[in-house]
Structures are given as C-alpha cells and as structure tokens.
C-alpha atoms as a printed R data frame, in Angstrom:
    type eleno elety resid chain resno       x       y       z
1   ATOM     1    CA   MET     A     1  67.931 157.200 144.094
2   ATOM     2    CA   LEU     A     2  70.127 154.007 144.801
3   ATOM     3    CA   ARG     A     3  67.662 151.910 143.294
4   ATOM     4    CA   PHE     A     4  67.140 154.202 140.517
5   ATOM     5    CA   ILE     A     5  70.876 154.264 139.534
6   ATOM     6    CA   LEU     A     6  70.945 150.462 139.841
7   ATOM     7    CA   GLY     A     7  67.879 150.257 137.462
8   ATOM     8    CA   PHE     A     8  69.609 152.200 135.128
9   ATOM     9    CA   ILE     A     9  72.671 150.632 135.442
10  ATOM    10    CA   GLY     A    10  70.930 146.916 134.555
11  ATOM    11    CA   ALA     A    11  68.739 148.641 131.715
12  ATOM    12    CA   VAL     A    12  71.940 149.567 130.219
13  ATOM    13    CA   PHE     A    13  73.722 146.868 130.644
14  ATOM    14    CA   ALA     A    14  71.106 144.949 129.060
15  ATOM    15    CA   ALA     A    15  70.730 147.269 125.934
16  ATOM    16    CA   VAL     A    16  74.508 146.291 125.602
17  ATOM    17    CA   LEU     A    17  74.015 142.736 125.444
18  ATOM    18    CA   LEU     A    18  70.903 142.932 122.962
19  ATOM    19    CA   ILE     A    19  73.155 145.007 120.773
20  ATOM    20    CA   SER     A    20  76.011 142.740 120.649
21  ATOM    21    CA   PHE     A    21  73.834 139.418 120.043
22  ATOM    22    CA   PHE     A    22  71.663 141.340 116.664
23  ATOM    23    CA   SER     A    23  75.044 142.791 115.773
24  ATOM    24    CA   ASN     A    24  76.739 138.933 115.788
25  ATOM    25    CA   LEU     A    25  73.707 137.823 114.418
26  ATOM    26    CA   ALA     A    26  73.496 139.959 111.697
27  ATOM    27    CA   THR     A    27  77.453 139.062 111.149
28  ATOM    28    CA   TYR     A    28  76.926 135.214 111.053
29  ATOM    29    CA   PHE     A    29  74.039 135.576 108.234
30  ATOM    30    CA   GLN     A    30  76.078 138.294 106.310
31  ATOM    31    CA   ASN     A    31  79.450 136.736 106.156
32  ATOM    32    CA   PRO     A    32  78.822 133.249 107.111
33  ATOM    33    CA   PRO     A    33  81.923 130.748 108.955
34  ATOM    34    CA   ALA     A    34  83.932 129.285 106.154
35  ATOM    35    CA   PRO     A    35  83.210 125.305 105.399
36  ATOM    36    CA   LEU     A    36  85.893 123.617 106.817
37  ATOM    37    CA   ALA     A    37  87.004 119.755 105.374
38  ATOM    38    CA   ALA     A    38  86.355 117.369 108.489
39  ATOM    39    CA   GLU     A    39  82.812 118.592 108.315
40  ATOM    40    CA   ALA     A    40  82.302 118.148 104.470
41  ATOM    41    CA   PHE     A    41  84.379 114.824 104.435
42  ATOM    42    CA   HIS     A    42  83.197 113.248 107.819
43  ATOM    43    CA   LYS     A    43  81.770 110.042 107.357
44  ATOM    44    CA   GLU     A    44  78.899 108.311 110.000
45  ATOM    45    CA   PRO     A    45  80.377 104.491 111.146
46  ATOM    46    CA   LYS     A    46  79.672 102.001 108.795
47  ATOM    47    CA   GLU     A    47  76.631  99.907 109.236
48  ATOM    48    CA   VAL     A    48  77.881  96.629 110.863
49  ATOM    49    CA   ARG     A    49  76.084  94.264 113.016
50  ATOM    50    CA   PHE     A    50  77.307  92.203 116.384
51  ATOM    51    CA   SER     A    51  75.728  89.190 117.949
52  ATOM    52    CA   SER     A    52  75.568  91.487 121.120
53  ATOM    53    CA   ASP     A    53  73.295  94.257 119.186
54  ATOM    54    CA   GLY     A    54  69.873  94.443 120.912
55  ATOM    55    CA   PRO     A    55  68.094  93.758 123.759
56  ATOM    56    CA   PHE     A    56  68.939  90.149 123.118
57  ATOM    57    CA   GLY     A    57  71.896  90.023 122.302
58  ATOM    58    CA   ARG     A    58  74.836  87.731 123.651
59  ATOM    59    CA   PHE     A    59  78.377  87.389 122.804
60  ATOM    60    CA   ASP     A    60  80.227  84.955 120.283
61  ATOM    61    CA   LYS     A    61  82.730  83.520 122.149
62  ATOM    62    CA   ALA     A    62  84.653  82.485 119.700
63  ATOM    63    CA   GLN     A    63  85.038  85.665 118.044
64  ATOM    64    CA   LEU     A    64  85.788  87.461 121.341
65  ATOM    65    CA   GLN     A    65  88.922  85.122 121.464
66  ATOM    66    CA   ARG     A    66  89.668  85.787 117.905
67  ATOM    67    CA   GLY     A    67  89.247  89.352 119.069
68  ATOM    68    CA   PHE     A    68  91.203  89.151 121.839
69  ATOM    69    CA   GLN     A    69  93.855  87.592 120.003
70  ATOM    70    CA   VAL     A    70  94.288  90.556 117.461
71  ATOM    71    CA   TYR     A    71  94.569  92.931 120.756
72  ATOM    72    CA   SER     A    72  97.037  90.823 122.717
73  ATOM    73    CA   GLU     A    73  99.063  90.276 118.831
74  ATOM    74    CA   VAL     A    74  98.791  93.633 117.397
75  ATOM    75    CA   CYS     A    75  96.928  96.615 119.598
76  ATOM    76    CA   SER     A    76  98.608  95.748 122.865
77  ATOM    77    CA   ALA     A    77 101.758  97.064 121.419
78  ATOM    78    CA   CYS     A    78 100.478 100.767 122.019
79  ATOM    79    CA   HIS     A    79  96.809 101.046 123.703
80  ATOM    80    CA   SER     A    80  96.467  99.538 127.233
81  ATOM    81    CA   LEU     A    81  93.678  97.888 128.789
82  ATOM    82    CA   LYS     A    82  94.084  99.257 132.371
83  ATOM    83    CA   LEU     A    83  90.510  98.462 133.510
84  ATOM    84    CA   VAL     A    84  90.651  94.729 132.519
85  ATOM    85    CA   SER     A    85  91.653  91.919 134.917
86  ATOM    86    CA   PHE     A    86  93.568  88.348 133.549
87  ATOM    87    CA   ARG     A    87  90.840  86.589 135.030
88  ATOM    88    CA   ASP     A    88  88.267  88.438 133.884
89  ATOM    89    CA   LEU     A    89  89.213  86.339 130.782
90  ATOM    90    CA   LYS     A    90  87.014  83.572 131.772
91  ATOM    91    CA   GLY     A    91  84.664  85.143 131.007
92  ATOM    92    CA   LEU     A    92  85.818  84.863 127.248
93  ATOM    93    CA   GLY     A    93  85.615  80.786 127.828
94  ATOM    94    CA   TYR     A    94  89.275  80.705 128.832
95  ATOM    95    CA   ASP     A    95  89.996  78.248 131.772
96  ATOM    96    CA   GLU     A    96  92.372  78.838 134.778
97  ATOM    97    CA   ALA     A    97  95.136  76.587 133.429
98  ATOM    98    CA   GLU     A    98  95.207  79.164 129.607
99  ATOM    99    CA   ILE     A    99  94.456  82.186 131.810
100 ATOM   100    CA   LYS     A   100  97.618  81.955 133.842
101 ATOM   101    CA   LYS     A   101 100.022  81.069 130.637
102 ATOM   102    CA   ILE     A   102  98.519  83.989 129.050
103 ATOM   103    CA   ALA     A   103  99.612  86.363 132.129
104 ATOM   104    CA   SER     A   104 102.535  84.704 132.932
105 ATOM   105    CA   ASP     A   105 103.117  85.004 128.861
106 ATOM   106    CA   TRP     A   106 102.027  88.510 128.507
107 ATOM   107    CA   LYS     A   107 105.229  90.848 126.711
108 ATOM   108    CA   THR     A   108 104.592  93.343 129.398
109 ATOM   109    CA   GLN     A   109 105.558  92.360 133.113
110 ATOM   110    CA   VAL     A   110 103.886  93.938 136.084
111 ATOM   111    CA   PRO     A   111 105.599  97.234 137.879
112 ATOM   112    CA   SER     A   112 107.143  96.072 141.340
113 ATOM   113    CA   ILE     A   113 109.431  96.731 144.231
114 ATOM   114    CA   ASN     A   114 111.896  93.883 145.039
115 ATOM   115    CA   PRO     A   115 111.413  93.141 148.914
116 ATOM   116    CA   ASP     A   116 115.145  92.457 149.236
117 ATOM   117    CA   THR     A   117 116.576  96.187 147.887
118 ATOM   118    CA   GLY     A   118 113.313  98.161 147.820
119 ATOM   119    CA   GLU     A   119 114.356  98.963 144.449
120 ATOM   120    CA   GLU     A   120 111.611  99.428 141.416
121 ATOM   121    CA   ALA     A   121 111.380  95.939 139.885
122 ATOM   122    CA   THR     A   122 109.147  93.707 137.543
123 ATOM   123    CA   ARG     A   123 107.309  90.648 138.238
124 ATOM   124    CA   LYS     A   124 105.108  88.153 135.656
125 ATOM   125    CA   ALA     A   125 101.583  88.955 135.826
126 ATOM   126    CA   LEU     A   126  99.081  87.250 138.274
127 ATOM   127    CA   LEU     A   127  95.333  86.455 137.194
128 ATOM   128    CA   SER     A   128  94.553  89.331 139.870
129 ATOM   129    CA   ASP     A   129  96.622  92.209 138.151
130 ATOM   130    CA   THR     A   130  94.844  94.248 135.217
131 ATOM   131    CA   PHE     A   131  96.768  94.107 132.078
132 ATOM   132    CA   PRO     A   132  99.743  96.222 132.540
133 ATOM   133    CA   PRO     A   133 100.302  99.101 130.033
134 ATOM   134    CA   PRO     A   134 103.063  98.966 127.272
135 ATOM   135    CA   PHE     A   135 104.384 101.957 128.564
136 ATOM   136    CA   PRO     A   136 106.288 102.999 131.647
137 ATOM   137    CA   ASN     A   137 104.158 106.938 132.086
138 ATOM   138    CA   GLU     A   138 103.106 109.315 129.449
139 ATOM   139    CA   VAL     A   139 106.042 110.627 128.513
140 ATOM   140    CA   ALA     A   140 107.401 107.640 127.376
141 ATOM   141    CA   ALA     A   141 104.016 106.535 125.430
142 ATOM   142    CA   ARG     A   142 104.287 110.290 123.784
143 ATOM   143    CA   ALA     A   143 107.884 110.065 122.772
144 ATOM   144    CA   ALA     A   144 107.091 106.620 120.711
145 ATOM   145    CA   ASN     A   145 104.029 107.907 119.061
146 ATOM   146    CA   ASN     A   146 105.273 111.114 117.766
147 ATOM   147    CA   ASN     A   147 103.987 113.038 120.703
148 ATOM   148    CA   ALA     A   148  99.959 111.484 120.362
149 ATOM   149    CA   LEU     A   149  98.968 109.367 123.329
150 ATOM   150    CA   PRO     A   150  97.641 106.266 122.881
151 ATOM   151    CA   PRO     A   151  94.281 106.047 124.884
152 ATOM   152    CA   ASP     A   152  92.927 103.279 126.859
153 ATOM   153    CA   LEU     A   153  90.862 100.663 125.112
154 ATOM   154    CA   SER     A   154  88.950  99.389 128.280
155 ATOM   155    CA   LEU     A   155  86.175 101.597 127.590
156 ATOM   156    CA   MET     A   156  86.337 102.995 123.971
157 ATOM   157    CA   THR     A   157  82.804 101.486 123.153
158 ATOM   158    CA   LYS     A   158  80.909 103.467 125.300
159 ATOM   159    CA   ALA     A   159  83.370 106.911 124.894
160 ATOM   160    CA   ARG     A   160  83.146 106.755 121.058
161 ATOM   161    CA   GLU     A   161  79.778 107.964 119.528
162 ATOM   162    CA   GLY     A   162  78.724 104.258 116.959
163 ATOM   163    CA   GLY     A   163  80.606 102.172 119.529
164 ATOM   164    CA   ALA     A   164  82.015  98.836 118.297
165 ATOM   165    CA   ALA     A   165  80.596 100.226 114.426
166 ATOM   166    CA   TYR     A   166  82.939 103.339 115.236
167 ATOM   167    CA   VAL     A   167  86.148 101.010 115.939
168 ATOM   168    CA   TYR     A   168  85.491  98.939 113.089
169 ATOM   169    CA   SER     A   169  85.246 101.742 110.757
170 ATOM   170    CA   LEU     A   170  88.074 103.224 111.891
171 ATOM   171    CA   LEU     A   171  90.454 100.420 111.549
172 ATOM   172    CA   THR     A   172  89.062  99.633 108.095
173 ATOM   173    CA   GLY     A   173  88.824 103.329 107.101
174 ATOM   174    CA   PHE     A   174  92.412 104.627 106.533
175 ATOM   175    CA   GLN     A   175  93.022 105.475 103.012
176 ATOM   176    CA   ASN     A   176  94.845 108.384 100.360
177 ATOM   177    CA   GLN     A   177  93.494 111.719 100.984
178 ATOM   178    CA   PRO     A   178  90.781 112.255  98.033
179 ATOM   179    CA   ALA     A   179  91.817 114.345  95.441
180 ATOM   180    CA   GLU     A   180  88.352 116.128  95.956
181 ATOM   181    CA   LEU     A   181  89.498 116.951  99.550
182 ATOM   182    CA   LEU     A   182  92.488 119.177  98.444
183 ATOM   183    CA   LYS     A   183  90.932 120.716  95.703
184 ATOM   184    CA   LYS     A   184  88.188 122.256  97.502
185 ATOM   185    CA   PHE     A   185  90.642 122.497 101.038
186 ATOM   186    CA   PRO     A   186  94.291 123.216  99.441
187 ATOM   187    CA   ASP     A   187  95.075 123.652 103.006
188 ATOM   188    CA   ALA     A   188  93.601 120.427 104.485
189 ATOM   189    CA   LYS     A   189  96.721 118.446 103.527
190 ATOM   190    CA   THR     A   190  97.065 115.677 105.848
191 ATOM   191    CA   PRO     A   191 100.399 116.823 108.161
192 ATOM   192    CA   PRO     A   192 103.557 114.775 108.239
193 ATOM   193    CA   ASN     A   193 103.391 111.724 110.488
194 ATOM   194    CA   LEU     A   194  99.167 111.853 110.431
195 ATOM   195    CA   HIS     A   195  97.360 109.519 108.411
196 ATOM   196    CA   TYR     A   196  93.360 109.870 106.550
197 ATOM   197    CA   ASN     A   197  90.789 108.630 107.871
198 ATOM   198    CA   PRO     A   198  87.544 109.658 107.492
199 ATOM   199    CA   TYR     A   199  85.631 108.240 110.160
200 ATOM   200    CA   PHE     A   200  88.140 110.315 112.351
201 ATOM   201    CA   ALA     A   201  87.052 113.345 113.587
202 ATOM   202    CA   ASN     A   202  89.771 115.917 112.736
203 ATOM   203    CA   LEU     A   203  90.025 113.318 109.123
204 ATOM   204    CA   ASN     A   204  93.905 113.222 110.347
205 ATOM   205    CA   ILE     A   205  94.888 110.797 112.738
206 ATOM   206    CA   ALA     A   206  98.192 109.676 114.553
207 ATOM   207    CA   MET     A   207  97.586 106.143 114.353
208 ATOM   208    CA   PRO     A   208  99.014 104.762 111.850
209 ATOM   209    CA   PRO     A   209  96.773 101.392 109.992
210 ATOM   210    CA   PRO     A   210  97.226  98.557 112.387
211 ATOM   211    CA   LEU     A   211  95.661  96.080 110.276
212 ATOM   212    CA   THR     A   212  97.340  96.365 107.110
213 ATOM   213    CA   SER     A   213  97.321  92.941 105.273
214 ATOM   214    CA   GLU     A   214  95.471  89.555 105.671
215 ATOM   215    CA   GLY     A   215  97.324  86.609 107.941
216 ATOM   216    CA   GLN     A   216  98.021  89.304 110.371
217 ATOM   217    CA   VAL     A   217  97.123  87.032 113.007
218 ATOM   218    CA   THR     A   218  96.722  83.550 112.880
219 ATOM   219    CA   TYR     A   219  93.227  82.125 114.344
220 ATOM   220    CA   ALA     A   220  93.427  78.737 116.265
221 ATOM   221    CA   ASP     A   221  90.028  78.114 115.006
222 ATOM   222    CA   GLY     A   222  90.792  78.197 111.395
223 ATOM   223    CA   THR     A   223  88.736  81.590 110.347
224 ATOM   224    CA   LYS     A   224  90.308  83.430 107.534
225 ATOM   225    CA   PRO     A   225  92.026  86.562 108.928
226 ATOM   226    CA   THR     A   226  90.831  89.220 106.600
227 ATOM   227    CA   VAL     A   227  91.983  92.572 107.686
228 ATOM   228    CA   ASP     A   228  87.698  93.244 107.872
229 ATOM   229    CA   GLN     A   229  86.868  89.923 109.854
230 ATOM   230    CA   MET     A   230  90.223  90.959 112.532
231 ATOM   231    CA   ALA     A   231  88.641  94.833 112.632
232 ATOM   232    CA   LYS     A   232  85.267  92.752 113.634
233 ATOM   233    CA   ASP     A   233  86.973  90.707 115.913
234 ATOM   234    CA   VAL     A   234  88.399  93.167 117.959
235 ATOM   235    CA   ALA     A   235  85.358  95.496 118.172
236 ATOM   236    CA   ALA     A   236  83.609  93.229 119.795
237 ATOM   237    CA   PHE     A   237  85.831  92.094 122.209
238 ATOM   238    CA   LEU     A   238  86.502  96.091 122.867
239 ATOM   239    CA   VAL     A   239  82.293  95.729 123.550
240 ATOM   240    CA   TRP     A   240  82.955  92.847 125.820
241 ATOM   241    CA   THR     A   241  85.451  94.889 127.973
242 ATOM   242    CA   ALA     A   242  83.370  97.422 128.312
243 ATOM   243    CA   GLU     A   243  80.722  95.727 129.128
244 ATOM   244    CA   PRO     A   244  81.231  92.522 130.149
245 ATOM   245    CA   ASN     A   245  77.986  91.948 132.588
246 ATOM   246    CA   LEU     A   246  75.790  92.656 129.430
247 ATOM   247    CA   GLU     A   247  74.548  89.240 128.706
248 ATOM   248    CA   SER     A   248  73.448  88.889 132.463
249 ATOM   249    CA   ARG     A   249  71.464  92.598 132.288
250 ATOM   250    CA   HIS     A   250  70.186  92.233 129.227
251 ATOM   251    CA   ALA     A   251  68.473  88.452 131.078
252 ATOM   252    CA   ALA     A   252  67.721  90.635 134.293
253 ATOM   253    CA   GLY     A   253  66.118  93.459 131.878
254 ATOM   254    CA   LEU     A   254  64.012  90.574 130.279
255 ATOM   255    CA   ALA     A   255  62.608  89.243 133.490
256 ATOM   256    CA   VAL     A   256  61.935  92.266 134.891
257 ATOM   257    CA   VAL     A   257  59.658  93.151 131.902
258 ATOM   258    CA   ILE     A   258  58.021  90.107 132.146
259 ATOM   259    CA   PHE     A   259  57.213  90.626 135.600
260 ATOM   260    CA   LEU     A   260  55.778  93.511 134.638
261 ATOM   261    CA   LEU     A   261  53.759  92.403 131.910
262 ATOM   262    CA   ILE     A   262  52.348  89.341 134.438
263 ATOM   263    CA   GLY     A   263  51.614  91.947 137.017
264 ATOM   264    CA   THR     A   264  49.633  94.227 134.637
265 ATOM   265    CA   ILE     A   265  47.572  91.398 133.655
266 ATOM   266    CA   LEU     A   266  47.200  89.835 137.342
267 ATOM   267    CA   GLY     A   267  46.274  93.305 138.118
268 ATOM   268    CA   TYR     A   268  43.554  94.175 135.135
269 ATOM   269    CA   LEU     A   269  42.030  90.872 136.043
270 ATOM   270    CA   ALA     A   270  40.917  91.351 139.590
271 ATOM   271    CA   TYR     A   271  39.963  95.041 138.622
272 ATOM   272    CA   HIS     A   272  37.267  93.126 136.863
273 ATOM   273    CA   GLN     A   273  36.431  90.635 139.770
274 ATOM   274    CA   ILE     A   274  36.282  93.035 142.050
275 ATOM   275    CA   TRP     A   275  34.903  96.405 140.433
276 ATOM   276    CA   ASP     A   276  33.474  95.665 137.436
277 ATOM   277    CA   GLU     A   277  29.491  95.466 138.782
278 ATOM   278    CA   ALA     A   278  30.123  97.383 141.819
279 ATOM   279    CA   LYS     A   279  27.364 100.119 141.720
280 ATOM   280    CA   ARG     A   280  28.446 103.271 143.722
281 ATOM   281    CA   ALA     A   281  26.293 105.603 144.833
282 ATOM   282    CA   VAL     A   282  27.257 109.417 144.510
283 ATOM   283    CA   ARG     A   283  25.580 111.660 146.687
284 ATOM   284    CA   VAL     A   284  24.596 114.824 145.321
285 ATOM   285    CA   THR     A   285  26.115 118.017 147.507
286 ATOM   286    CA   GLY     A   286  27.155 121.608 146.808
287 ATOM   287    CA   PRO     A   287  25.172 124.949 145.934
288 ATOM   288    CA   LEU     A   288  22.953 122.861 143.390
289 ATOM   289    CA   ASP     A   289  21.475 120.354 145.994
290 ATOM   290    CA   PRO     A   290  17.958 120.802 146.867
291 ATOM   291    CA   GLU     A   291  17.997 121.342 150.043
292 ATOM   292    CA   ASN     A   292  20.879 123.816 150.067
293 ATOM   293    CA   GLN     A   293  19.200 125.772 147.382
294 ATOM   294    CA   ALA     A   294  16.083 126.179 150.041
295 ATOM   295    CA   LYS     A   295  18.480 126.741 152.765
296 ATOM   296    CA   SER     A   296  19.854 129.495 150.211
297 ATOM   297    CA   ARG     A   297  16.103 131.073 149.862
298 ATOM   298    CA   ARG     A   298  15.463 131.069 153.300
299 ATOM   299    CA   ALA     A   299  18.039 132.954 154.182
300 ATOM   300    CA   LYS     A   300  18.077 135.520 151.003
301 ATOM   301    CA   ALA     A   301  14.340 136.296 152.213
302 ATOM   302    CA   LYS     A   302  15.567 136.957 155.385
303 ATOM   303    CA   ALA     A   303  17.677 139.058 155.045
304 ATOM   304    CA   GLY     A   304  15.443 141.059 152.250
305 ATOM   305    CA   VAL     A   305  18.137 140.160 149.663
306 ATOM   306    CA   ALA     A   306  16.647 139.901 146.490
307 ATOM   307    CA   GLY     A   307  16.481 136.346 144.164
C-alpha cells in the first residue's frame, strides 16, 4: 500500500512538472521575450593580429616594453597587476639594473611594518615583490571609481573571451551612444558616470576612455604613439602577463609533435620490416571444423536424435 501511495505521489509530481514545462513553452512562443539593447548592439572583438598568435607565435619584446610603458603610465593608476613580480620583467628584455630602478621608482610603495614601532609603513619595492596595487583596499578602490572596482589585469586576456583582441577592441571602442539605439530602446540611455562601449558586455562601462589622444605616452624607440598603437601594445603586454612562458610552451609542443611524428614513421617501418611478409596459419576450429562435425553426427546417432 505504501509503495502504491509513493508511486501515485511521484506520478502526480511528474505530471505537474510536464504541465508546467509545456505551459511555459507555450507562453514563450506566444509572448517571446523583448529584445535587449545589449543583444542588438553588442559587437564581437575586432580582427587584430599579434606576434604571439598561433602555435609558432613569439613575443615581440620591443612591443612588450612599449605595452608595459602604457600600463605603467596610464593603466596602473587604477588597475593592479598582483600576479606579476618585478623580476619577471626580465622576460621583456630588461636587465637587472633597469628592473631595480623600475621597482624603486614605482609610484605605489609596498605595504610593510616599521621594525622599530611595529606600526604600518611602506617601503620601496624589491625585485621579488609583486606590483603593489594602486589602492590599499577594495573600499578605497570603489570610492575613487564611482563605486566600480577596477579588475586586476594579470590574467585579463585569459579571463575574457577574445583575449588580446577583446582588450584592444575595448580600449579603442569608446564612442557616443548611437541614435539608432535610443530610437529602438529609449530606456537604454547610458546612465551618468558610465561610458558607452559596444565591445563591453552590457554596452555601458564604468571605466572612462584611458587612451584619449595621440602622444599620451612617449615611446623611447620612436614608434608613433597613436591610440591604436598604444592599445595594441598594452594588449600584447597583457598576453605576456597572463602567459609569460608562452614561447617555451610552443617550443615544447613543437618538439613533442616532431618526436611523435618520428616515432610513428619508425613504428610503420618496423611493422613492414618484421610483419609484412610473415605467413600466419589460422587453424580451423569451432562447430564448422570437419572433425567436430563428425563428432556431432556420431553423438546424435548414438542418442537417437534426428539431424
């Protein structure tokens, strides 16, 4: 009796779920959800090429140094780089003396403790230190950015779909809100303290345009610092911060592919050398073996079984 009651309850529950499913499905097709401005006007990242792209990609160290300069002079005012150490800059082509000067002159000092008083203090960065954040805590960061929290950029090209292309598109994508958008979606006007950018997920981003004019930084190698060039350079730099061992990984992958290719060729040649002309005799066994068939007939005759 208990089993019947439990089965009946389960059947009623399943029936309610089916009714709810088909009811919601009918409602969806009869009254489809209204389109959103973010769906209609959001753009995919622009097509842009970097030297690190592809399985044979390598970093352009001159571009990485330019990108680091853009980060240090522009982006570091709001965004942290907490997973990168100063000594890692050796991978950009800097020598130890240059890195020590960069660490010593960094605009934000490293939190520390006064050894004499035990009170909070700050000190100049060492090679072993990670880049100190521009704000002491999240509250201070939000207070300085209209309650928006600037994300850490260490893994940004890994955390966002499109990677470096997304970063480049975002930096060069700030524009006035198109009239067509407001015509179709009157309630989608960009709120105060936000900025329209079609490459951002919901079209409105708290970050103001960080790269606003040509010559915002002065490149030591003489490269013309246009907004487009600066955006490409800092995007390439953020590819390096997210994966500084990219070149060694590509080299290891290429070596593994070559090894497997050579192993496959040697295995194929060994097969032909040993087995190509080998004669393998297969003994007939089973119920179709003539000897087994004769035994079956004798056993049936002895037992008086027809067939």
